[in-house]
N, C-alpha and C positions, 0 to 999 in steps of 0.2 A: 503493499499501501506506499500509496505516495505521501508527502506530508502535506498536501493541499487537503488530499482524501482524509486522512487523519484527520484534518482541523476540522473539514468538514462535517464529519462524523461526531466529533465534539461538541463543536458550538449549533449542530443541527441539535441535537441532542437535549442541550443546554435550554434552546429554545422551545422544545415541543415538552419538556418537563412545566417550564414557564406559562405553556400552551395550555396544558392540562391543571396546571395550578389556579388560572385565572378563571377556569371555568368553576373550579369550587368554589372562587371568591366570590362571582358574581353570583353563585347557588346561595351562600350567604346574602348575600345582599338583600336578593329578589326574596327571601324569606324573611326577612327582617321588614320587607314591604306589604307581604301577605301575597307576593305572586307566585300561585301554587307551581301555574304553568309552567313560568319561567325557570322556577326551581329545578323541577321535572327537567327539562328540557338541557340546561347548565350541569344537571350533576349526570343524565346520559351521555350528554358529551362528552363532560370531561372523563368518564370512566371506560367509554367504549372507544374514547382514542387511547388512554394508558392500555388496555388489554392490546387493542391492534400495533400499537408501535412496543409494547413491551415484546410482542410475538415477534416482528421483524428485527429489532435490537435482540434478541437471542440468539440470531445467525439463521433462524429457520428460512430454508428455501421453499417452503410448500407454497403452491400456486393459491393456496387459501387464505394463507397468512396474507400475502402480498394482495389478494382482491380486497381482504378488509380493511388491510391501512390505508388501499386508494378511496375507498369508500370512506373512511373514517378522516381522511385528508377533505375529503369534500364536506363530509360532513358538518366538521370543525368551521373551513370556510364560511357554510352555511350560519352556521351559528354565531361566528363572528362580525360576518356581515348585518345579521337580524340584530345586535345588541348596539353595534354600533347607529345603525339607525334608528334603533330606540333611543338612544341616548340622545343622538342628535334631535328628535323630536323632542325630549322631555326640554332641552336644553331652550329650544327656540319657543316653545309655550310655557315658560315662568312667568309668571304675573312680576 
């Protein structure tokens, strides 16, 4: 593995763990606001992404693990976009 490849894995892993953590941070935030749908969406997203990332980080070359990871990446981007849109709407509609 090249040095650049190693750095990609190291910093990609840090970024993925941060993304998983932020899913749970937002789940807690939404729980405090009483928004149960967002709590479930955020918790599921974090847990699913953690499982999919763990599957490929373990070195698995299974087609199922790779497909699960691709689906999880798409899902987490949808979650991320939905959260950002929601935050934008909330920020622009404050009195």
